[in-house]
N, C-alpha and C positions, 0 to 999 in steps of 0.2 A: 504493500500500500504506500502511496506517496501523497504528500501535500503538494498542491499546485498553486503557484502564485503568478498572477497576471497583473502587470503594473503598467499603466498608461499605454496599453497596446494600441498601435495604430497600423492599419494596412490601407495603403493608397495605391490603386492600380494605374492611375493616370493623373497628371497635374491638372487636367481639365475637368475632372469629375470629383464629386465629394468622396471622402474616404469610405471604404466599405466597413471599417471599424474605426471608431473615433475615441481615442484615449480611454480605453476600457480598463477598469480595475476590478479584480475579482480574486478572492481567496477560496480555494476548494480544499476542504479538510480531508484527512486520511479516512478512507472507507466510505466516503460520501458518494451518493448517486445523484449527480447534479445534471439537470437538463437545461440546455439552451433552447428556448422556445421563441417562436416568432414567425411572421410571414416571410415569403420569399424576398430576398434582397435585404434582410434586416442585419446580416453580418454573422449569423450563427455558425454557418459552415466555414466561413473564412476564419473565424476565431478558432474553431476546432482544428482546422488545417495548420494554423500557426502553432498551436500546441503540439501537433503531430510532427511539425517540421516540414510539411509538404508545401507550405507557403512561408516566405521570409517576411517578417514584419517590417514596416517602414520605420516604426519607432516603438519605444517602450522596451519591456523585458518580460520574458517567460522563464519561470523556474519550475523544475520538477524534482521533488524529493530533495529540495535544498540546493540543487545544482542549476546554475544558469544555463539554459539551452538556447536562448536567443536574446541578443542585445545588439541591435544594429550600430548603436553609438560606439560600442567597444569591439565591433566586428566579431561578435561571437555568434556562431551558428553551428549547433550540433546536428549531425545528420539524423534522419528519422530512425535508421536502424541502430543508432547508438543511444536512443532515449529510453530504452526498456519499456516500450509501450506495445499494446495489442490494439488493432483497429478492425472494426467490422464496417464494411462499406455497404452502401445502398444496393449496389449491383452484385453483391456476393464476392466478385473478383476471384473466383475459383479457377484453377488450372484445368481446362477441359480434357487434357490428355492424361491426367493423373487420377488415380483412385482416391477414394475418400481418405484412407489412411495416409497416402502420400501428400495430399493437400494439407491435412492437419499437421503432419510431421515436418512440413517444409521449413518453418521457422527454426526448428531444432537442427535440421540439416545445415542451415546456414550458420548456425552457431557451433558447428562441428561436434555436436553431441553424439556419443557413441551409438551404434546401431541398436544394441540391447536396451540402453536407457531410453532411446527414442521410441522404441516399440512399446516399452512399458508405459511411458507417459502418454503416448497416443491412445493406447488401450484404455487408460484411466479416464482421459478427457472425453473419449467417445462414449464411454459408459455414463459419464456425467450428463451428457446431452441426449442420451437415449438412442445412440446410433451404432452400438457395438456390432450388430449383425450386418451393418452396411459397409464395414471397413474395406472390403475388397471390391466394392462396386465403383464404377466410374462416377465421378461427382455429377456429371451432367445427366445421369440416369435417375437422379432423385427428383422429388417434387420441390417446389419453391421453398416450402417451409423446412424441408430436410436440408436443402442447400444452405439456407440461412443458419441452421444449426451447425453445419460443417464450418461455415465462416466463423461462427462463435467459438467452436472448438479450436480452430486454428489460432484465434486471438488469445485463447486461454492457455494453450499447451505450454508456452514458455514461461508461465507464471509471471507476467509482467507486473510492474508496480502501478501501471495506469492503463485502463481500458477506455477506448474512444469509439463511439458509435455514431455513424453519419446516416441518419434516417434509415436504419436497417430494415424496418418493417413496411416501408411505403410501397414495395412491389408485391405485397401479399394481399390476398382478399380479406374481407372483414373478419371472418371466423378465424383464419390463420393468424391474423394480427392479434386478436384477443388471446389465442392460445400462446403465442410467442411472448406476449407481454407477461403472462403468468410465469412462463419459463424463465424469462430474464429476471423477474422479481425474485423467484426462488433461487436462481443462480447467484444473484448478488448477496442474498442472505447466507448462502453456503460459503461462497468464496470471499466476499467482503472487499474485493479490489476497488480502489478509487475509480470511479467511472464518470465520464462526461458524455452526455447523450444529446444528440441534435434531432429536433423534430419540429414540425409545424402543427402537429396534432395535439390539441390541448388535453384530450382524454388520455392519450399515451403518456403525456408529461405528468398528469395528476396521478395516474395509477402507478408509475414507476419511481418517481423521484423522492428523495429526501428534501431536496430544495430545487426551486425553479428560478431561472433567470430569464425574464422576458425582455427581448431586444426589439428595438425600433430604430431603423435608419442608422445602425452601427453603434447605438448607445443603449445603455441599460435603462429600461423604463421602470422595472420593479424587480426586486429579489425577495423571495419568501418561501415558506413551506407551501405545498400544494393547497392546503386549506386557506392560507392567507391570500394567495393569488386568486383563488376561486371565489372567496367570499368578501375579500377586502381589497378590491382594486383601487389603485391610487390615482388613476387618470382615466380619461375617456378611452384612450387607446387600449389600455389593459382591459377595461370593462367590456368594450366592444369585442375584443379578441377572444375573451374567455366566455362569451355567450350571453351577456346582458343585452336584451333586445328591446327594452323600453327605456327611453330617456325623457324625463318630465321636468320642465323648467320650474323652478321654485325660488322662494326667498327664505333665508334663515330667520326664524322668529326668535329662537333662543338656543343656547348651547351650554352644556355643563359636562361633567366628567362621565355621566352615564349615557347621554344621548344628545342628538341634534334634532330640534323640532323645526319643521318648515311649513310654509303655506304654498300650495301649488298655485302657480300663476293663473289668474282668470277664474279661480274657484274659491269656495269656502273650505276646501278640504285641507286639513292639517295632518301631517304625517310625522311620526317619530322614527328616527333612524339610530343606528349605532353611533357612538361618540366619535368625533374627529377633531383634532386639535388645531387644524389649519383653516377653519372657517369661523366666521364671526357673525354676530347679529346684523341683519340688514343686507348680507352678502347674497348675490345671485349665485345659485348652484343648480346642478341637475341631479335629479334622483333617478338612479338606475335600478332596474329590477328585471329579473328573468321572467319570461312569460309563464314558466312552470312554477314560479313561486307565488303567483297570485291565486288566492283562494276564492272560489265562487260558491253560491248556494247558501242554504241555511247555516252551515258551520261558520260562514263568514261573519254572521251577526254576533257570534260569541268571541270574536278575535279583535285585537287592537287594529288601528289604522284602517277603519272601515270607511267605505264610500259607496255611493250608488252610481252605476254606469248604464248607459243606454246601449243595447246590443245593436250594432250597425252591420255586422256581417258574421256568418258562421261558415267555417270550412271543415269538411270531414276528410281526414288524412289516414284513415284506417285505424291505426293504434291511438290516434289523438283527434280531439275536436279543438279547433282554433276559434276562439271568440274575439271579435273586435269590439271594444267598449269605448263609447264617447264619454269623456269626462271633461266638461267645459271645452277648452281649446285642445285638449290632449286626446290622443288615440292610444288606448292601452290594449296590448295583445295578451291574451290569456290562453294557455295550453292546458287541456285536461285530458287525462287518459280516458279512452272510450269506455273502458270497464267501470270507471267511476261515475259517468254521467247518469246512469240509471240509479245508482245509490244516492246521488245528490238530489235528483228530481224523479222519484218513483212514479209520480202521477203525470209525467210528461215534462220534457226539458223545455227551457225558454226558447223563444224564437226571435228573429230580427224584429226590432221595435219594442221589445220588452225591456224593462228596467230590472237589473239584478244588483244584489249587494255583493261587494267584493271586499277583500281584506288582504293585507300584506304584513307578515311578521317583520318587526323592526330590524332584526338581524339579517333579513333577506334584502334589505335596501342598502344601496351604496350612495353616499352623499359625495358628489364630485364638484369641484370648482368648475364654473361654466367654461366651455372651451373658447379658444380664440375665435374671432369673427371669421377668420379665413378657413375654419374647419367645421362647417355646419352639417356635414354629411352624417355625423353620428347622432344628431338630434332627431327625435321623433315627436315633434310637438305641432 
């Protein structure tokens, strides 16, 4: 296991374009499973490749296990094969002319490990990933999920101090991705190697990580545990990226250590949210909430943050019903599982034109400073 330190990392591909990574600072603890999350072009893969030595930073410093492996100012650059890392690529990167065992044992062969020791370690790691019986098969004769496990075994076989994953599950179908997520989580519990994982899939990041770094345009937008990122976004970008789909403009009425109370613009509706230290009375904010966090029907009358909304549209999506509610100038989207609709309204569900009571738990609301005027796309008001 290794501690990884990234200090003022910068990567610029052209003098005419913005840096892909802008002065990024990050400490990754021993045994941590850290995920770099963000949309395409945010700098997550570039950061990973700089740690791997596959890209040379323009500035800053990268250290692995206390050893500086990149520092352009001091002309330090340690080759990838000298960094004691294992890497799992999106495309598997297996040798098509080699068997499974030969692919897995290749890193040991390059390290001049003896034939007997190489065979022993290959056998152990194939057993770990559940591919013992496939050792003699050609790698290309396996399914996508099996090939990904071969790539994982190859990364593990040399017992590196650091594992790097570059969107390794993106080529798999939904069911295989779910299965591989479970296998990766179990593997990390058993092996405990420090791991850096790159993905644009928030579900993947939340299910695998001990900590998530959400990147935006080469800079860190938020760092936190999966729960912190999911339930306590610090900006519109983070909230929008992790699935908040209602943004309601409001004004702060009062704030204390327990909560922030707001008045929704153009209405008499007052809502209470979790406490936030960077807002003040009278400030314009946006209240973000997931459509799945809004409660409808009779149970809503017993909950805090109640309001009445006019149904303007209903969409049936198989597993879910989507209700659009008009609340003054605001449109609120509500998602309810189809199986729950009959339980909520046993005598018949409401229709377009009906008024229903809704409620939102305070902890399900995120209070966000209003975005800049040049970024209105995230607002739904």
